[in-house]
N, C-alpha and C positions, 0 to 999 in steps of 0.2 A: 492451566491455562490459561484462565480468567486471570490469575491472580498475575500471573505476567504479563501477560497484554496493558494490564492497568496497571499494571505498574513504572510499566514500560509508555505511556498515555501521560501519565501525571506528571513523572519527570519531564518525558520532552513541551511538557504546560508550562512549568515551572521558569523552563529552559528560555523558552518563546518568550513567556513571561519579560523576562530578565532581557532578552534582545531586544522589544517592544520599547521597553522603557528608559534603555540606552536612544533608540532612535526619537522616543522624545514622542509616540505614537501614545496614541490612546486609547487601543485596540490592539488585541493578538490577531496578525491577520496572513496571509500566506507566507511573504515575505521574510517573517520569522522563520515560519518552519523550513522553510526555503533552507534559508541559511544553517542550519543544524544538518539538514541533509546532502550538504554540497562535498561531503570527502567522497562519495558515492555515488560518480556520475550515470554510474548504470540503474541504481534506484531512483533517480533525476528523471534519467530519462523515461520509465515506468509511470513517475508521479504525470510526467509532462501530456505523456500518452493518455491517460486516465482524467486527465484537465482537461483534454481535446474531445475526449468522448461524454465529457461533462456537455460540453459549449456545443456541441453536434444534437446530443438528445434534448436538450432547452429548445435549440433552433427547432429544431422535428415540431416539440410539441408546441413551439410557436406560430409553427405555420399550420398546424391545424388547428390550434383554437381561431386562429386570422382567416381563414376557412369558411369554421362554423359564423362567424360576422361579418363576413366581407360585404355583406350587405348593404350592413348597419352604417351609417353615417352620423356625425355629431353635428351640431348646430351649425357651423361652417360647410359643412360638405365635405369633410376631410374623414376616412376610416379612422374608426376607433382603436383598432388594434396600436398594440405599441410596437415602438422599432427599435432595433439598434441591440445593442449590449450584446450579441450572439455570441460573442467568441472574447467574452471578459476574464474571463477564468485564464485562458493559455496568454493571452496580451499582458495581464499581469504578471502572469509570471516569467514570460522573457523578458518585459520590460525590465524586470528588477537582476533578473538573469546575465542583461547588458550591462547593467551597473555595475553590478558586482563582478562581474567574469572580468579577466586582463588579457586572459591569452585568445577565448574564445571557443573552448572544450565546451562548458554547458552550454553556451549560446546554442553551440551546433547537432545538441543531442534533440531537441524534435522533430529536426530535420533527417537525422536519421531513421533507415528503414531496416536496420537490423534483424533478422531473428532472434529473443530473447532465449538463450538454453534454458533459465530457470523456469519459466513461463510455459517455453515448449513441452517441458520435463513434465510442468503439474499436468497439462492438456492432454500428454500422452499415460502417464500414470493414472489420471481420470475414466480415459477411453478402455484401456485395460480391467477397472475394477468394474464398468458398469456392464462388460459383453458379459457374466452369468448373472447377471439379474434379472428374475422373475417383475414380473408387472407389479405386483404388491411394493420390493425390493426398487424399482427404479422410481416409482413414482413417490416413495419415501425419500430417495436419493434428491431428485431434482424439487423438493421442497424443502430439506435441508439447506441445496444449495442456494435459493432464496434470500436465505435470513443475513440480514444486515443491521450494522452499529446505528444507521440514519434516519430508519423508520419513525423512532421516536424521538426527534430531535431531542425535546425536554430529557426526556429518558436519557436520552446519550448525554449532555450536559449534566446533570444529575450524578448520573455515575462517576465523571470526570470532576465533580466536586466545582464547577466551576464559579461556584459565588462566593468559592475562598479567594479566588486570584484576585490580586488588585486590579489587574486591565482582564478583559473579558475574549474571549475570540469571536471574529465574527463570522457571518455567514459561510463564507467562501473558504476559511481555516477550518470551520465545522467540516467542512465537505473532506478535506484534507484528512482530518484527523479521523473520520469514518473510514476510508479507504484505507490509511494507517495502521490502523485496529484490522483491520478484513487480512493485511498484505502482514500484518503479525504473526498471526494465525498459520497463515499459510507458510512462511519461515519456520514454525515451529514445527510444524510435521513434514518441512522439506529436511531439519535438522534431523530431527528423529528418527526419520526411515533411514536414515544414513546410517545411524547409531545401530538402530533396532536390524539394521541388513548386519551391520559388522559383527553384534554380540551375536545372532543366531546361524550368520552362515560362515561357518571359518574352512571353504573349502578352498578360498585364495589365500596363498601363502604370503601375500602383499596387501591382504583388507586390514590390517591393523593401522598400516599407515595412512589411514586414509581422512583426510581431517575435515570435523563437521562441517565448517564452513568451504569445503570444495564445491561444493555447487554453486556457490555464489560470485568464484572467482576464476570458472570456467569458461573457456572462450570457444571451446572448440565441439562439435553437437556430437559430432562422430565420440568423442569420447567422456560425453554428458551421463549421469547413471541412470537414463533412461533406458537405457541399452537394458538395464540388468532387472531384472523380476523382483520386486522387494516380497520377502517372504510374510507366508498368510501370518493374519490374526492381526489385532490390534496392537495401537501405539499405549504402551503403559508409562505410567508418570517418570518410569526409574530413566527411559528413554528419554524423554523430555529435560530429567533433571542432568542426566552427564551429555545432553545436548547443548543444554543453555549455559554447563560448565565449560564446557569446551571452546564455544562460541566467547565468552567472556574472560578467560585462560588467553584468548587470543586478540580480542582489545580492548578491552577495556581500559590499556594503560593510553590510550585514547582518549577517553571518557573519565579521566579521575576524579570528575567532580560526584559524576551522580553516580559512581560503583557498580556500575551496571553500562556495558554495551546496549546501543540501543539497534536492536535486529533491523529496523527499516532507514539505516542511517548508515 
């Protein structure tokens, strides 16, 4: 899994670097990554929701900080707390989509309130898994859920070998890359579970025709695989390899330069 995530992000970084160079930019920014993701509207919408969440979190932390120093003033009698920039991530993304989008489809994604069937399936799957956990298992589960690619920004940059790039990603681009790393792992799990389900349970006579990428294009929650209980046991490397093989077979033609389809684009 680590090799897949690393290869995906490195390839994406190099393509984003090429795009930034063509724009005449000095850094890799959110615009360059959004441009690579433009083909899949659902994944763009998911990223916009994440950026919106990051803005809300920054605003909340800033409000708490300003409360603590609300009595402090500078030498002119003005509050020392910083203001502005509370929605810079979301605004930056929307401004770029407005510039790039000719039909209005991409720009309208941030306003949509549709339930994401993929994310809903993940939440239901997690809920099913935690039902039978004891206290120790649940504690370990919660701890693992808090792991992030972004807690150590310097280590994450080193892992991506950003120093070898002609142009370096800025802070918002690094936030997005961290999110995409998390999302890539989630996509691998989604696809591998479908393959594992197909390999293990042969009771359904039409199970062999289910595509490993089905979950990413299903638009009806009532037919979503969330209603099917996955087989017990851990995902094996063979399930991951087969899931990636199927996904690449279906999508690689659109990304012939990299030889591998992006799981998050």
